[in-house]
C-alpha positions, 0 to 999 in steps of 0.5 A: 646913932640914935638906939643902937651901940656903936663902937665909941660905946664899947671899952678899947685895946683889947681882943675885938671880934668882929662878924664879917659876911665874907660869903662873897662869890667865887668862881675857879678860886677867883673872888668875883665880887669884893663888895663884902670884904670892902664892906668891913674895911672901915670897921677893922681900921677903925678897930685898930686905930683905937688899939683893938686886936681883930679877929674876924669871922663869917660863914661861908656857902652852907656846909651844914655844921660839917668840915667841907674843905671847898667851903674853907675861908682860907683863900679869902683871907689875902683878899681881905689882907690886900683890902687891909693893907695888913697882913691877915693871920689864917686860924684853922678852927673858929674855936678852941686852941687853933683859933686862940693860937692864932690870935695869941701869936698874931700880936697887933698890927695884924688881923686874924680870920678864923674858919667858917663858923658854919663848919660847927653846928652850933653856929646857925643852932646858937647853941649856948656852949659854941656861943660861949667858945666864940665869946672867949676869945675876945673881949668886946663883939662888934656885928658889922654883917648886915647881910645876916642880922635876920638870923638867931645865931651864934656869931650874929645873937647869943655872942652879943649876950655875953660880950660887950657889943656894938654895931660896925660902920657898915651895919650903922650904915645899912641901919641908917639908910633904911631906916631913912628910906623906910622910916622917916622918908623925904616924900614922895616915896617911890619902891621898885619892886622886881624879880621872878616871884611875888610867892617870895616878896609877899610881905615885901609888897604888902608891908611897902604899899602902906609906906610908899605912895608910888610902887613898880612892879617889874620882872616877872612878878609883872606879869602875875599882876598883868594875868590878873588884870586879865591881859594875856601874858604868852608864855611868859614867866608867872605866879598865874596861881596868884591872881587872887593875891596880887588882886588882894595888894593891889586893893591894898595899895589903893586903900592906903593911897598908893599908885602901882605902876605896871608896864604899858608896853613890853619887850617880848621874844620867843625865846630867852636867850642871846641874839634871839629876835625880839620885839616891843608892843604895847601890853595887850598885844602879846602874842600866844608863843611870846615870853614878856621879858623886859619893859619897854621904852614907854614904860621906861621913860614913864617911870624915869618920869616918876622918879623925877616927882620924887624924893625917895627911892627904895629898890629891890630886884629888876625890871627885866631879865637883865642877864641877856641884852637887850632885855637889860635896857629897862633896869638900865635906863631907870637905873641910870635916871634914878644915879642922875637925880641922886647925884643931882641932890634931888633924890634918895636911893637906897637899893639891895636884896638879891639880884639889884646890885648886879643890874645896877653894876650891869647899868654902871650906876651901882656907886652913884646911889646913896646905899646899896646894901650887901644884904638879900634876905636880911633887906628884904626882911626889913621891908617886910617890917620884921624885927631883924635878931642880930640888929635888934640884939645891939638896941640901947 
């Protein structure tokens, strides 16, 4: 990959420290979504095939520099072993003698998983002493956790300055996909940006309107834009204090030649609850006691038409409150159209951030997109045009 060091650039037959993101969702001790575990498997296998002994490190949740037993990575070890098809030895600490002993005794053919990096304050502080302790465990460093690359932590940025370092296969795929979609895309380009708050995506919207030809605004964010245009939105979730900001973004889009798409019709209800009565109305007919919970069928069909005219799609955030049916219908229709066009070779589709993966899984099309990022904050910061410390440090 041009511009970044990859595994091929590293010496082999040593101990390879791999930064993964194994911060997987768990419920009652069971992993509910193994996507982040699956993401690191190709890199670990590639390193083992070269003769490297692989040591995987990750954070889990937010223990804030203290040992919190419920946030141990130990329950993840069996799932990692199953995904890899090789034994995984768990080290009860990520530095010092416990880590060194596990690596020493594991030998070739077995992977070592270190305990939660964030049990040490030095991880998030990027403390030089902690960085040195981590680096002493291996010969080379491979970062395969794009989702943590926006943080300059010991295991994402500091260690890359002490050891020969490279991007793992998952990291390479992320960088390639995002570069292809935002920096050198096939045009026309459409971005779908949804979710609850403009405030968390101001920089994304401000940057994206200068890069794309069409911007679709969905979710509760669309309510704020509708309100800014003088549309009565009833009890809908919105950031009314940001109306002027919404108007500024719209003006910036017009100046850049980017067309903004807002809902023409919406699905409304008096409560956000399973089985509640709902109706579809034009945006100008939302009653004072109703809330907007999805785009209507007319709007969804129009967005499918926009997709048909485009060659590249960037998707971040759902179009409606997809967690409860039937308010997932708009997101589902547009997602399925994007998947259909992608499979037909007519669209490059890149999605990620926040609830996007869950929304596409709900629509049954997560595997049909060109690329689905496992990243949240890092995906957003890339869309904002920011340099990510964990990526920048891997540049040739």
